[in-house]
C-alpha positions, 0 to 999 in steps of 0.5 A: 499499500502507498497510504495517505490520509487527511492532513491535520496540524502537527499530528500529520508527521506522527501518522506518517511514522506510524504507517511506515512502522506498520510496513507501508509506503506513505504519501505524505498529505500536503498542508492544505493550500489554495490549490487544495481547496480549489480542487475540492471546490471544483469537484464537490457538491456546492453546498458541501461543507468546508472540511469535505472540500479540503479533504477531497482536494487533499486526496486528489493531490495525494493520488496525483503523487502516487497514493493508492490507499486512502485512510480516513475517519467516519462518524455516527449520528445526524452529522453528514460527515459520517457519509463523506468518505463514501461521497468522496470515494464516488467523486474520485472514482468518477474522476478515473482514480483507482484506489482503496478507501478505508474508513475508521468509524467510532467503535460505539461499543463495537471494538472488534469491528474497529480492530478488524479494519485496523488489522488490514494495515498490519504488515509487521509482527504483532510485537512491532504493532503494539510498539508502534501504537504505543509510541504513536499515542505517546507522541500525540499526548506530548504534542497536545501537552506542548501545544497547550503550553505554547497557547499559554505562553505565546501571548505573554512571551517577551521575545516574539516568536520564541514559542512557535519555534520551540513548538516546531522544534519539539514536533520535529524531535518527538517525530524522530524519537524511536521508543517511548523512553525517547519520546518521554525524554524529548517531551519532558525537556521541551515542557521544561523549556516552555516553562522557562520562557521569559513572559510579561507579568499581565493577565491576558484576555482569555477566549475559548475556541469551539466548533467543528472538529476539523476546522478547530484542529487544522490551522490552515482551515481557520486562518491560524486563528489561535496563533493570530490571537496569541500575537494580539496578546490574547490567550486562546483555549482550544476546546478539542485536542486529538488525544482527548477526543480519541479517549472519549470517542474510542476507548471510553465509548468502546467500554460503553462509558458515555463520553463528554457527560459533563459538557452535555450536562452543561448543554442540556438546558439549552440543547437536550438531544443529539444533533451530531458533530460537535453541536452539543459540545459547542453549547456546553463548552460555551457555558463552561468557558463562561463559568470559568471566567473567560472573556469571550468565545469564538465558534468556528463553523463550516458553512452549511454545517448542521450541528454548528448551525443549531448551536449557532441559533442557541448561543445568543441565549447562552451569551445573554444569560451568562454575559459572555460575548460570542462570535461565530466565524463561518468558513467556506471557500469564499472566506478571506484571511483579511476579513477574518483578521479584521473581525478578530481585531474588532472582537478583541477590542470589544473584549478589552473595552468590556474588561476595562468597564468592569474594572478588570484592567490587566496589569 
């Protein structure tokens, strides 16, 4: 197999290594660009959401580079994302591409079905499989922990750009690590280095980032929103990290333990039934951010994303009742970087004025 998969932030190099350790050639997906989106938009249905178009373009680029196998994820429930790999497969075959498509679905209590699919990729002894999976998980966990630290430190760093460089170096070294012990050594050393970064002594504005999982996790899909907020001196907390999502939707769910119970409990007074995707999470996380003293919330919503449309219709009520400003950024192929940055600057200015009026002027 010459495998490719969706590009997703700092995680992509880790998955490249995983598939190599499982005995395959890998065609690394390119970071989504304007060409990627143009390709996806050209062949996707007009009202398909942004993630479908970006991923379709990603697969076309990878197939052009020689990939013959696509590995992606599915979904369960009202969200249309659960059907997207089928649709993408039909579109790609209609364009004349020959390939195999594997869709990894959330187990929903059927772990054996998931293991059967995963076994399709194994070309090495079982001992090497367990080692590859353990090392990969640890790499992802440290990347998430370091990214959280980066988001904390970057708004306050004295020497601008230090945190971003540290993060890029950390990902590179973590990816080169061969054993769990090596990963721990590298991860711990960079945690220490992040904590030693010289920072300003002030209380920054705090903004929560909610929304659909792909546009929250992939910086190219959201115009590097967290980095841009950090550069404005704002601490931005991402509501979704890959290892947290995997633990909740794979490990716990496989054991029939209801994941994300606390967030759903926060959402229940406003939205008490499943709408698919991260619709309930967007409402529940907004309540949690308000209770935790955040200054504002930004919702990242792909145009036509039904779960986020439902959440968007409810969030004004949450905003009023908890007194927390909420801004929705609707993302599609027409969205421009300058327009997004202008809206971010205006929102940050609103939050700063609001804090000043309340007497909570930062030091």
